[in-house]
C-alpha positions as CSV (number, residue, x, y, z in Angstrom):
1,M,-31.6,8.7,-74.6
2,Q,-32.2,8.0,-78.3
3,G,-33.3,11.0,-80.3
4,V,-32.1,13.5,-77.6
5,T,-29.1,15.7,-78.1
6,I,-27.5,17.4,-75.0
7,V,-25.7,20.6,-76.1
8,D,-22.6,20.6,-73.9
9,H,-20.9,23.6,-75.4
10,P,-19.0,25.5,-72.7
11,L,-20.8,28.8,-73.5
12,V,-24.2,27.1,-73.2
13,Q,-23.3,25.4,-69.9
14,H,-21.8,28.6,-68.5
15,K,-25.0,30.7,-69.3
16,L,-27.2,27.9,-68.0
17,S,-25.5,28.1,-64.7
18,L,-26.0,31.9,-64.6
19,I,-29.7,31.6,-65.5
20,R,-30.4,29.0,-62.8
21,D,-29.3,31.5,-60.1
22,K,-32.3,32.7,-58.2
23,S,-30.7,36.0,-57.5
24,I,-30.4,37.3,-61.0
25,S,-32.7,40.1,-62.2
26,T,-35.7,39.7,-64.5
27,K,-33.7,41.7,-67.1
28,S,-30.7,39.4,-66.8
29,F,-32.9,36.3,-67.0
30,R,-34.5,37.5,-70.3
31,E,-31.1,38.4,-71.8
32,L,-29.6,35.0,-70.9
33,L,-32.7,33.2,-72.3
34,K,-32.2,35.0,-75.6
35,E,-28.5,34.4,-75.7
36,I,-28.9,30.6,-75.0
37,G,-31.6,30.5,-77.6
38,M,-29.2,31.8,-80.2
39,L,-26.5,29.3,-79.2
40,L,-29.0,26.4,-79.3
41,C,-30.2,27.5,-82.7
42,Y,-26.7,26.7,-84.1
43,E,-27.1,23.1,-82.9
44,V,-30.7,22.4,-83.9
45,T,-30.1,23.7,-87.4
46,R,-26.6,22.1,-87.8
47,D,-27.7,19.7,-90.5
48,L,-29.7,22.0,-92.8
49,P,-28.9,21.2,-96.4
50,L,-26.6,23.5,-98.3
51,T,-26.2,24.3,-102.0
52,E,-23.5,26.0,-104.0
53,V,-24.1,29.4,-105.5
54,E,-21.9,31.8,-107.4
55,V,-21.1,35.1,-105.6
56,E,-18.8,37.9,-106.6
57,T,-16.4,39.2,-103.9
58,P,-14.6,42.6,-104.3
59,L,-11.8,40.6,-105.8
60,A,-13.2,37.6,-107.7
61,R,-16.1,35.3,-108.5
62,M,-16.4,32.1,-106.5
63,Q,-18.7,29.2,-105.5
64,S,-20.0,29.5,-102.0
65,A,-22.5,27.7,-99.8
66,R,-26.1,28.8,-98.9
67,I,-28.9,27.1,-97.2
68,A,-30.7,25.1,-99.8
69,G,-34.2,26.6,-99.6
70,K,-35.2,24.9,-96.4
71,K,-38.1,27.0,-95.0
72,L,-38.2,27.3,-91.2
73,V,-40.9,28.1,-88.8
74,F,-40.1,28.7,-85.1
75,V,-42.9,27.8,-82.7
76,P,-42.4,29.3,-79.3
77,V,-44.7,28.0,-76.5
78,L,-46.0,31.2,-74.8
79,R,-45.0,32.8,-72.5
80,A,-41.3,32.4,-72.0
81,G,-40.8,30.7,-75.3
82,A,-41.2,34.1,-77.0
83,T,-38.1,35.4,-75.3
84,F,-36.2,32.2,-76.0
85,V,-37.0,32.4,-79.7
86,D,-35.8,36.0,-80.0
87,G,-32.1,34.9,-80.2
88,M,-33.0,32.4,-82.9
89,M,-34.7,35.1,-84.9
90,D,-31.5,37.1,-84.7
91,L,-29.8,34.3,-86.6
92,V,-32.6,33.4,-89.0
93,P,-34.6,36.6,-89.5
94,T,-36.4,35.2,-92.6
95,A,-38.0,32.4,-90.6
96,R,-41.7,32.5,-90.0
97,V,-43.0,32.4,-86.4
98,A,-46.0,30.4,-85.2
99,H,-47.3,31.1,-81.7
100,I,-49.0,28.6,-79.5
101,G,-50.4,29.7,-76.1
102,L,-50.5,26.8,-73.6
103,Y,-50.5,26.7,-69.8
104,R,-50.4,23.8,-67.4
105,E,-53.5,23.4,-65.2
106,P,-52.0,23.5,-61.7
107,V,-53.9,20.5,-60.3
108,S,-54.1,18.0,-63.1
109,F,-51.0,19.3,-65.0
110,A,-53.1,19.0,-68.2
111,A,-52.2,21.4,-71.1
112,V,-54.8,24.1,-71.8
113,E,-54.6,25.9,-75.1
114,Y,-55.6,29.5,-75.3
115,F,-54.1,30.7,-78.6
116,F,-52.7,29.3,-81.8
117,K,-51.6,31.1,-85.0
118,S,-49.3,29.6,-87.7
119,P,-48.4,29.9,-91.4
120,S,-50.7,28.0,-93.7
121,D,-47.8,26.0,-95.3
122,L,-46.6,24.1,-92.2
123,G,-46.3,20.9,-94.2
124,E,-43.6,22.5,-96.3
125,R,-41.5,23.8,-93.4
126,L,-39.2,22.6,-90.7
127,A,-41.1,23.4,-87.5
128,I,-38.9,24.0,-84.4
129,V,-40.9,24.0,-81.2
130,V,-39.2,26.3,-78.6
131,T,-39.9,26.0,-74.9
132,P,-37.6,26.8,-72.0
133,V,-38.4,23.6,-70.0
134,V,-39.8,20.1,-70.7
135,A,-41.1,19.1,-67.3
136,T,-44.2,16.8,-67.5
137,A,-44.0,17.5,-71.2
138,N,-47.8,18.0,-71.4
139,T,-47.5,21.4,-73.1
140,S,-44.7,20.2,-75.4
141,V,-46.8,17.2,-76.5
142,A,-49.8,19.4,-77.0
143,A,-47.8,21.8,-79.1
144,I,-46.5,18.9,-81.3
145,D,-50.0,17.4,-81.6
146,R,-51.4,20.8,-82.7
147,L,-48.7,21.2,-85.3
148,K,-49.3,17.8,-86.7
149,E,-53.0,18.5,-86.9
150,R,-52.2,21.5,-89.1
151,G,-50.0,19.4,-91.4
152,A,-46.5,19.7,-90.0
153,K,-44.4,16.7,-91.0
154,D,-40.8,17.8,-90.0
155,I,-40.7,18.8,-86.3
156,R,-37.9,19.4,-83.8
157,L,-38.1,20.4,-80.2
158,V,-35.5,22.5,-78.4
159,C,-35.5,23.4,-74.7
160,L,-33.2,24.7,-72.1
161,I,-33.6,22.0,-69.5
162,A,-35.6,18.8,-69.3
163,A,-36.7,16.2,-66.8
164,P,-36.2,12.5,-67.7
165,E,-40.0,11.9,-67.3
166,G,-40.8,14.6,-69.8
167,L,-38.3,13.4,-72.4
168,E,-39.6,9.9,-72.1
169,R,-43.2,11.1,-72.7
170,V,-42.2,13.2,-75.7
171,R,-40.2,10.5,-77.3
172,G,-42.8,7.8,-76.5
173,L,-45.7,9.7,-78.1
174,H,-43.7,11.4,-80.8
175,P,-40.6,9.2,-81.7
176,D,-40.3,11.1,-85.0
177,V,-39.5,14.4,-83.1
178,P,-35.9,14.8,-82.1
179,V,-35.1,16.9,-79.0
180,W,-32.2,19.3,-78.2
181,T,-31.6,20.4,-74.7
182,A,-28.8,22.0,-72.6
183,A,-29.4,19.7,-69.6
184,I,-31.3,16.8,-68.3
185,D,-32.0,17.4,-64.6
186,E,-32.8,15.0,-61.8
187,G,-36.6,14.8,-62.1
188,L,-39.9,16.4,-61.0
189,D,-41.2,17.5,-57.6
190,E,-44.8,17.0,-56.4
191,N,-45.8,20.2,-58.1
192,G,-44.4,19.1,-61.5
193,F,-41.5,21.4,-61.4
194,I,-38.0,20.3,-62.5
195,L,-35.4,19.7,-59.8
196,P,-33.0,21.4,-59.4
197,G,-34.4,23.3,-62.4
198,L,-34.7,27.1,-62.7
199,G,-38.1,27.8,-61.3
200,D,-41.0,29.1,-63.4
201,A,-39.4,30.5,-66.6
202,G,-42.4,32.6,-67.5
203,D,-42.6,34.3,-64.0
204,R,-38.8,34.8,-64.0
205,A,-38.7,36.3,-67.5
206,Y,-41.6,38.7,-67.0
207,G,-41.4,39.5,-63.3
208,T,-44.7,37.9,-62.3
209,R,-43.5,35.7,-59.5
């Protein structure tokens, strides 16, 4: 699918298999979610621009590469997006974090917003929306809509797994937003959950199932 990158690195795929297993503990689920977040962060930021700067090693002066001032803001979709983004923050501790609280209404599947807080300069930052799953994509689309309302112009979406229906919806409504995912699963069941999927990521991350 155009605009969608599947991250097929062996470590990502290995950890994805582990996190799908229904028998793992809540603690292990959170740890794996954080670890995969860190690995996916490498991919979603792969093309950040670099500039040459002069540094002094213990032995000599040299020209070396640094990120060329691109300001980042991670946007985890609460709840489980918060754990997912922790690994990314370990790699990019200077990034800002916006939080958007969205839940899917269980009958209509409509996205309901209950919290939003972001830096005031979204238009100057690369905004990376972080959500464990893109199922119906209603919450992902709502998050992107909200960011654009606040002035964000450069947006990317990263998720652990996605359904084809959700990806088509995101790309159809926001063709300017590229997507990174570790897997595209078969589709959705009658309750809007991804099959085979990994269940409710929020419940599994925080032991509320």
